[in-house]
N, C-alpha and C positions, 0 to 999 in steps of 0.2 A: 896754299890754296883753300884749305878748309876754313881757316880763319876768315878769309875774305867772304866765303860762302855764309859763314855764321853772321858776319856783319851785315851782309845783304839781307839775311833773314830778319834781323832785328830792325833794319830800316823798313822792310815790308810791314812788319807788325805795327811799327809806330805810325806809318802813313795810312795803313788800311784800317787798323783797329784802335788807334789812339793810345796804345800802351807803350811807354818809353822804357825799354829795357837796355838802352844803349849804354847808360852809365852804371849799370849793375856791375858788381865785381865779376870780371870775365871768367876766370878759371872755374868758379862754382857754377855760373850760368851755363857755360859751354858743356860742362859735365851733365847738367840736367837736360840740356837739349839732346845730347848724344843718347842719354838714357831713354828719353821719350821716343826717339826715333827707333831705338832697338826694341823697347817694350811694346811698341805698336806696329812693329814690322813694316816700317815705312821705307826701308831699304837704304835711303840716302838723304842727305840734307837737301839736295836738289829736288827730290820727290816731295819732301815735306814742304818746301817752298812753293811748289806748284799746287799742292793741296790747299795750302793757306790762301792762295789767290782766289779760290772759287768755293771753298767749303768752310764757312764760319764755325761750324760745329767742331771742326778739327782744332781751331784756335781755342775754343772753350775747353776742350780736353787738355790742351797744352797748358792753358792758364791754370787749370786745376792742379796740374802736376808741378808746374815750375815754381809756383809760390809756396814757400816753405811754411808748413803748418805744425810746428812743434810748440805745443802749449799744454797746460794742465791747470787744474784748480789750485790756487794758492802756490803757484810756482815761485820758488825762492821764498820760503816762509818768512825769513827774517825781513824781507822787503815789506811784506804785508803786515808784519808785526810793527814795523816803523810807521807805516801808514796808519795803522790802528791807534798807536799810542801818541804819535807826534803830529802827523799831517791832518788827519781827519778832525781831531779836536780844534785845530786852527780854522778849518773850513766851516765849523759850526757857527761862526759869527756872521756868515752871509745868509740873507733871507732866502735866496735861491742859489744853489750851488751848481754851476755849470762844469761838467766834466766831459772830456773827450778821451776815448780809448782808441788810438789810431793803430791800425794793423791788428784788429781784434781776433783774427783767425776764426776759429769755431766757437769762440765766446767764453771759454773757461775762465780766463783771467778777468774779464769784465763781470762775470757772475761772482767771482771772488770779491771784487770791489763792492758790488751791491750788497753782499752779505755783511761786509764790514760796516757799510752805511746803515743797513737795517739794524745791526746790533748797537750802533751809536744813536739810533733814533732819528737819523737824517735822511733816510731813503726817500721819504715823501717830499722832501725839499730839494731833491737832486734831479737835475736834467742830465741824463747820461747818454752821450752819443757814442756809438760803437761803429767804427768804419773799417772797411777792408777793401782791397783792390779786387778780391775774388768773390763773385756773386754766390758761388757754391758754398763757400765758407759762411757767408751771411745767412743763407737758407738753413744751414745746419745750426747756426747759433740761435736763430729765431725759434727753432724747435726745442732747443735745450736738451737734446738727447745725448747722453754720455754712456759709454760702456760700463755696466755695473761692476765688472771686474777691477776697474781702476779706482773705485770709491774707497777701498781700504787705504790705499796710498794717499788719496786726496784727503781723507779724514785725518791722517797723520800730519799732512801739510797744514791743515786747518788748526789742529791743536798746537803745532809748533809756531803758528802765527799768533798765538795768544787766545785762540777761540776757546770758549768754555761751555758753549751750548751743545745740545745733541745734534750733531751735524746731519744725521739722517732726516731731521725735520725739514731740511732745505730741498729735499728731492723725494720723488716717488719711485720706488722700484717696480719695474714691470718687465717680467720675463728676464732677459739678460741685459736690460737697459735701465738707466736711471734718468729720470726726467726732472730737470730743475723746475722748482715751483713757479707757477705763473706769477705769483706775487713778487718774485725776484725779476723775472724776465720782462714783466710789463713796464718796468721803470726805464727800460733801455730803448733808445731809438736806433735801430740798425740801418745803416745806409752805405752804399758803395761810394768810395772816395779814393782817388789816386793821389798819394802823397807826392808823386813825381810831377804831376801836371796840374792838379787842382789848387784852388786858392783857400785862404782862411774863410771860415763860414760862421764864426762866433767868437766870443771872448770868454775864455775858460779860466776857472780858478785852479784846475788840475788837469794836466794832460799826461797820459801814459802812452808811450810809444816805445815798446820794449822789444828788443831783438828783431828789429826791422832793418835798421841802418847798417848792420854788419854785412848785409848783402849788396850794399851800394859802394861805388867808388867815392873818392874824396869830393869830387865835384858835386855829386848827387847828395852826399851827406850834408854838405854846406847848404844846398838848396832846401833840404828838408828841415834842417835846424833853424834856418831863417823863417820858414813857414810856421814851425812850432812856436818860435819866439813871438812872432807877430800874432799868433792865435791866443797867447796867454794874456790874462789881465795883469796889470801891475801887481807885483808880489805874488803872482800865481806860481804854482809848483809844476815842475817837469820831472817825470821819471822815465829813464831810458834803461836799456838792457845792461846787465852786469859786465858785458864784454864791450860795451860801447862807451864813448867818452865825448865830452865837450872840449877836451884839451886841444889846443892849437887851432880851434875853429874861430871864425870871426865873431861869433856870438858869445864866446866864453866870457868876455868882460861884462856882459849884460846879465850875468847870472851869479848868484852866490851859491857855493856848494853847501848843501844841507847835510848830505851824507856821501862822502867820497866812495866808500865801499859799496853802498847800495845804489849809487848813481842817481841821487835825488838833488834837484836844484830849485832855486827860487829866482824868479825874474826880478831884477833890481833896476833895470833901465830899458 
């Protein structure tokens, strides 16, 4: 019975709010629904369903909780080292470099990319679009505020990615927070975008969509991979999460694998 109630809940969210969670990986999604109900003392899934019918603010709280926001500056340093040494020098040949970071969460990874571009002297030539389904994430990203206690680990990530500058020059410490410099953030266009239902909106030389599709079922993964392919310029690069893959997808023949371990690909068709 509970599974049917959860499915009804997802149908309501789709038809009333336009967010399609129907093809998300069900075990993980259902656990997050149950946790939201318990944490907010909503008593039952039926009560949650009724509240969603008439109280949009409840949906915004749910959206904030249900979208997974695991991110950090220079996450997977070897990935950024490869971008620094191999991919970004290849992008230097374009007069304007269009980049899309899909599923940017609170912005740490797109800030990391901007730092690489700045150090390569390419940031002023780059148009960087950072999108997320969650408006709360985007507001945090625009502010560029990161807990200061995390910066020691992030500095280590930066150094492991091949960085040689004084990393503290990229942020300002204020009380217990670090604020990413405006010169980094001003290069980014933050916008709400739903990978599940929205369409391509530009042609990009580089797309990063990391650790987003692991929460989707196979049908939805295919839809998103086709969207990403169609959004890439010929010979454009795609980076996905280390636990994600193009293997067995219908778009796989349209890509050349640049780094199997780091999940970096180039569009060839």
